[in-house]
C-alpha positions, -999 to +999 in steps of 0.1 A: +177-769+584+178-752+618+210-738+634+208-731+671+229-732+703+231-765+722+211-769+753+216-792+783+192-817+769+214-821+738+243-836+758+239-872+748+236-865+710+264-840+710+288-864+728+279-892+705+287-870+675+321-861+691+327-899+695+323-902+657+349-876+651+373-894+674+367-927+655+373-909+622+406-896+636+414-930+652+417-913+686+413-931+719+393-905+736+356-913+740+333-885+750+300-904+751+280-905+783+277-942+776+314-946+783+323-954+819+349-927+817+324-901+804+322-881+836+359-876+834+359-867+797+328-852+780+299-846+803+313-820+827+329-800+800+298-800+779+278-787+808+305-760+815+303-749+779+266-746+780+268-724+812+295-700+799+285-668+781+318-668+760+315-703+745+288-718+723+281-751+706+263-744+673+240-773+662+226-781+628+193-798+632+175-817+605+143-836+612+148-832+649+182-848+648+216-832+653+235-836+620+264-813+627+280-791+653+307-765+658+322-753+691+329-716+693+351-699+719+354-662+724+390-652+733+402-618+745+433-608+726+455-582+743+478-576+714+450-566+691+428-550+717+397-570+708+380-604+711+384-630+685+366-663+680+381-697+679+363-727+664+370-763+671+352-796+665+332-789+634+316-822+627+290-832+602+274-867+602+290-887+574+257-893+556+250-856+556+283-843+542+280-824+509+245-812+517+253-778+531+254-786+568+289-774+573+283-743+552+252-734+573+272-739+605+300-716+592+275-690+580+258-690+614+292-685+631+300-657+607+267-640+614+271-644+651+305-627+648+291-598+628+263-592+653+287-594+682+314-572+666+339-600+664+362-592+635+379-626+631+378-661+641+403-689+638+397-725+632+420-754+639+418-787+621+436-820+624+463-825+597+446-858+586+413-841+576+423-830+540+387-829+528+378-806+557+407-783+547+394-780+512+359-773+526+373-745+548+392-729+519+361-731+497+341-713+524+364-684+527+390-696+551+427-688+546+455-709+560+476-683+579+497-702+605+509-734+619+496-746+653+517-766+678+504-787+706+522-794+739+510-824+759+515-820+796+518-852+815 
């Protein structure tokens, strides 16, 4: 299995995998470039992430197919005087779960943090994803806080 950063040409596959996460969570958002709303939702943000030096999409590749991804954001933290990482959207294709894809993604993020002197990263997860929470704990994560969301209309 190869772990690498996403490139522009990965856009369609990445957005399709994000669609699957949305379906799993029963969310109405559709990121896919096949959606008529795609230019408003997924495409421009994907291209922005690819262009930014402080944000990366880690991809897990198996037999030339994207089987998992994790989005990593570098955040400056004034209070601690350092940068920390933030991970969102860890997704593994359903038929690939339990095969080490997620662990390989997390290990790649941990190694990236070591090499770049990032001492900690946080990860948020939807409350519905109990199996994912068990996975994060098994891979060294520690639940340390609650997260609150504010929707601005």
